C-alpha positions as CSV (number, residue, x, y, z in Angstrom):
1,M,79.8,-36.6,-158.0
2,T,82.1,-39.6,-157.8
3,Q,85.6,-39.7,-159.3
4,V,84.3,-42.2,-161.9
5,D,81.4,-39.8,-162.8
6,S,83.6,-36.7,-163.1
7,R,86.2,-38.6,-165.2
8,A,83.5,-39.9,-167.5
9,R,82.1,-36.4,-168.0
10,I,85.5,-35.0,-168.8
11,I,86.1,-37.8,-171.4
12,A,82.7,-37.2,-172.9
13,A,83.3,-33.5,-173.1
14,A,86.7,-34.0,-174.7
15,K,85.2,-36.3,-177.3
16,H,82.6,-33.6,-178.1
17,E,85.3,-30.9,-178.5
18,L,87.4,-33.2,-180.7
19,H,84.4,-33.6,-183.0
20,E,83.7,-29.9,-183.0
21,V,87.2,-28.4,-183.3
22,G,89.6,-31.2,-183.9
23,I,92.8,-32.0,-182.0
24,L,94.6,-28.7,-182.7
25,G,91.5,-26.7,-181.5
26,L,90.9,-28.6,-178.3
27,R,91.3,-26.4,-175.2
28,V,91.3,-27.9,-171.7
29,Q,89.4,-24.8,-170.5
30,E,86.6,-25.5,-172.9
31,V,86.5,-29.2,-171.9
32,A,86.3,-28.2,-168.2
33,K,83.5,-25.8,-168.9
34,L,81.5,-28.4,-170.9
35,A,82.1,-31.1,-168.2
36,D,81.1,-28.6,-165.5
37,T,84.4,-29.2,-163.7
38,S,87.7,-27.5,-163.1
39,V,90.9,-27.5,-165.2
40,S,92.8,-28.6,-162.1
41,L,90.7,-31.7,-161.7
42,I,91.4,-32.6,-165.4
43,Y,95.1,-32.3,-164.7
44,K,94.7,-34.4,-161.6
45,Y,93.2,-37.2,-163.6
46,F,95.2,-36.9,-166.8
47,E,98.3,-34.9,-165.8
48,D,98.1,-32.6,-168.8
49,R,96.5,-31.9,-172.2
50,D,98.7,-34.7,-173.8
51,G,97.5,-37.2,-171.2
52,L,93.9,-36.2,-171.8
53,L,94.3,-36.7,-175.6
54,A,96.1,-40.0,-175.1
55,V,93.2,-41.4,-173.1
56,V,90.3,-39.9,-175.2
57,L,91.8,-40.6,-178.7
58,G,92.9,-44.0,-177.6
59,D,89.4,-44.9,-176.4
60,M,87.9,-43.6,-179.6
61,H,90.3,-45.7,-181.7
62,D,89.5,-48.7,-179.5
63,E,85.7,-48.1,-180.0
64,R,86.2,-48.2,-183.8
65,I,88.2,-51.4,-183.6
66,D,85.4,-52.9,-181.4
67,N,83.0,-52.1,-184.3
68,W,85.4,-53.6,-186.8
69,E,85.6,-56.7,-184.6
70,K,81.8,-57.0,-184.6
71,V,81.6,-56.8,-188.4
72,F,84.1,-59.6,-188.7
73,A,83.1,-61.7,-185.7
74,H,82.3,-64.7,-187.8
75,A,85.7,-64.5,-189.6
76,L,87.5,-64.2,-186.2
77,S,85.9,-67.3,-184.7
78,D,88.4,-70.0,-183.7
79,T,85.7,-72.6,-184.4
80,M,85.0,-71.6,-188.0
81,P,85.9,-74.3,-190.5
82,R,88.8,-73.5,-192.8
83,G,87.6,-72.0,-196.0
84,E,84.1,-71.1,-194.9
85,F,85.1,-67.4,-194.9
86,S,86.4,-66.8,-198.4
87,V,88.1,-63.9,-200.2
88,E,84.8,-63.0,-201.7
89,N,83.3,-62.7,-198.2
90,L,86.2,-60.5,-197.2
91,L,85.8,-58.2,-200.2
92,T,82.0,-57.7,-199.6
93,Q,82.7,-56.6,-196.0
94,L,85.6,-54.2,-196.7
95,P,84.8,-50.5,-196.9
96,M,84.8,-49.0,-200.4
97,P,86.5,-45.7,-201.6
98,S,83.1,-44.0,-201.8
99,S,82.3,-44.6,-198.1
100,E,81.8,-41.2,-196.5
101,Y,81.9,-42.8,-193.1
102,F,85.4,-44.3,-193.6
103,L,86.6,-41.2,-195.3
104,G,85.6,-39.3,-192.1
105,L,87.4,-41.8,-190.0
106,G,90.5,-41.3,-192.1
107,I,90.5,-37.6,-191.6
108,D,90.2,-38.1,-187.9
109,R,93.1,-40.6,-188.1
110,V,95.3,-38.1,-190.0
111,Q,94.8,-35.5,-187.3
112,M,95.7,-38.1,-184.6
113,L,98.8,-39.3,-186.4
114,A,100.0,-35.7,-186.8
115,A,99.7,-35.3,-183.1
116,L,101.9,-38.3,-182.3
117,K,105.2,-36.5,-183.0
118,D,104.9,-34.2,-180.0
119,N,102.9,-36.4,-177.7
120,P,104.7,-39.6,-176.5
121,K,101.7,-40.6,-174.3
122,L,99.4,-40.5,-177.3
123,R,102.0,-42.4,-179.4
124,E,102.2,-45.2,-176.8
125,R,98.4,-45.6,-176.6
126,I,97.9,-45.5,-180.4
127,E,100.7,-48.0,-180.9
128,Q,98.7,-50.4,-178.7
129,T,95.4,-49.8,-180.6
130,T,97.1,-50.0,-184.0
131,Q,98.8,-53.3,-183.1
132,R,95.4,-54.6,-181.9
133,L,93.8,-53.6,-185.2
134,F,96.6,-55.2,-187.2
135,T,96.4,-58.5,-185.2
136,L,92.6,-58.7,-185.7
137,T,92.9,-57.9,-189.4
138,L,95.6,-60.4,-190.0
139,K,93.4,-63.1,-188.4
140,V,90.6,-62.2,-190.8
141,V,92.9,-62.4,-193.8
142,N,94.4,-65.7,-192.6
143,N,90.9,-67.1,-192.2
144,A,89.9,-65.9,-195.7
145,D,92.1,-68.7,-196.9
146,I,94.3,-66.4,-199.0
147,S,97.3,-68.4,-198.0
148,K,97.6,-71.7,-196.1
149,K,101.0,-70.7,-194.7
150,E,101.4,-69.5,-191.2
151,N,102.8,-66.0,-190.7
152,D,102.8,-65.5,-194.5
153,S,104.3,-62.2,-195.7
154,F,101.6,-61.7,-198.3
155,N,98.9,-62.0,-195.6
156,R,100.8,-59.6,-193.3
157,V,101.1,-57.0,-196.0
158,T,97.5,-57.4,-197.0
159,A,96.5,-56.9,-193.3
160,L,98.5,-53.7,-193.2
161,V,96.8,-52.4,-196.3
162,I,93.3,-53.2,-195.1
163,S,94.0,-51.7,-191.7
164,S,95.1,-48.5,-193.4
165,L,92.3,-48.2,-195.9
166,N,90.8,-45.0,-194.5
167,L,94.1,-43.2,-195.1
168,I,94.2,-44.5,-198.7
169,F,90.6,-43.2,-199.2
170,I,91.7,-39.7,-198.2
171,N,94.3,-39.7,-201.0
172,N,91.6,-41.0,-203.4
173,D,89.2,-38.3,-202.4
174,L,91.8,-35.7,-203.4
175,L,92.1,-37.0,-206.9
176,G,89.0,-35.3,-208.1
177,D,87.9,-36.6,-211.5
178,H,90.7,-39.1,-211.3
179,R,89.3,-40.9,-208.3
180,I,89.3,-44.7,-208.3
181,T,85.8,-46.1,-208.3
182,D,84.5,-48.8,-206.1
183,E,84.3,-51.2,-209.0
184,E,87.9,-50.5,-210.1
185,Y,89.1,-51.0,-206.5
186,T,87.2,-54.3,-206.0
187,T,88.4,-55.6,-209.4
188,F,92.0,-54.8,-208.5
189,L,91.8,-56.6,-205.1
190,K,90.3,-59.6,-206.7
191,M,93.1,-59.7,-209.3
192,I,95.7,-59.6,-206.5
193,F,94.1,-62.4,-204.5
194,R,93.4,-64.5,-207.6
195,N,97.1,-64.2,-208.7
196,R,98.1,-65.2,-205.1
197,K,96.0,-68.3,-205.1
198,E,97.3,-69.4,-208.5
199,K,101.0,-69.4,-207.3
């Protein structure tokens, strides 16, 4: 088995364990067993458990951003005429509070954020992926013609909120009978954007 193959098997095994037991439950010994390799080889490639988590969680976050980029490929095009991608287009493609998929991503992200405090390697990697997501989202928001100003603070805050939606949805899920509905959520966003355009 080549180094590339064994490293890929370790990463795949770590991803599987993360889905099964989460960040806190991940054990290097179990990853080694699942990857049919040794703990010492894992440490050779990744230095320690923190290094393994930094690579695997960073890759997982990048994969989700890749999917986000595909969804908004049209809005991210540098050749798209101004105004062709509208606020309405943006709202129809954003996840809604009832999305189980994005709620699941949010729960994963909460675990990841909780691990940042004691894992500087993970923090460094997630800073990179988070900044990538924000940059892409800001470009989508700018292209939605919300504001014609460059580096507009409204667009920047909007991009921050959109890139943090899965965390917001976790809070909403905890509200029980007080949960915000998809319709309420969409209406609120439309009101914000409409008010912005009228100023």
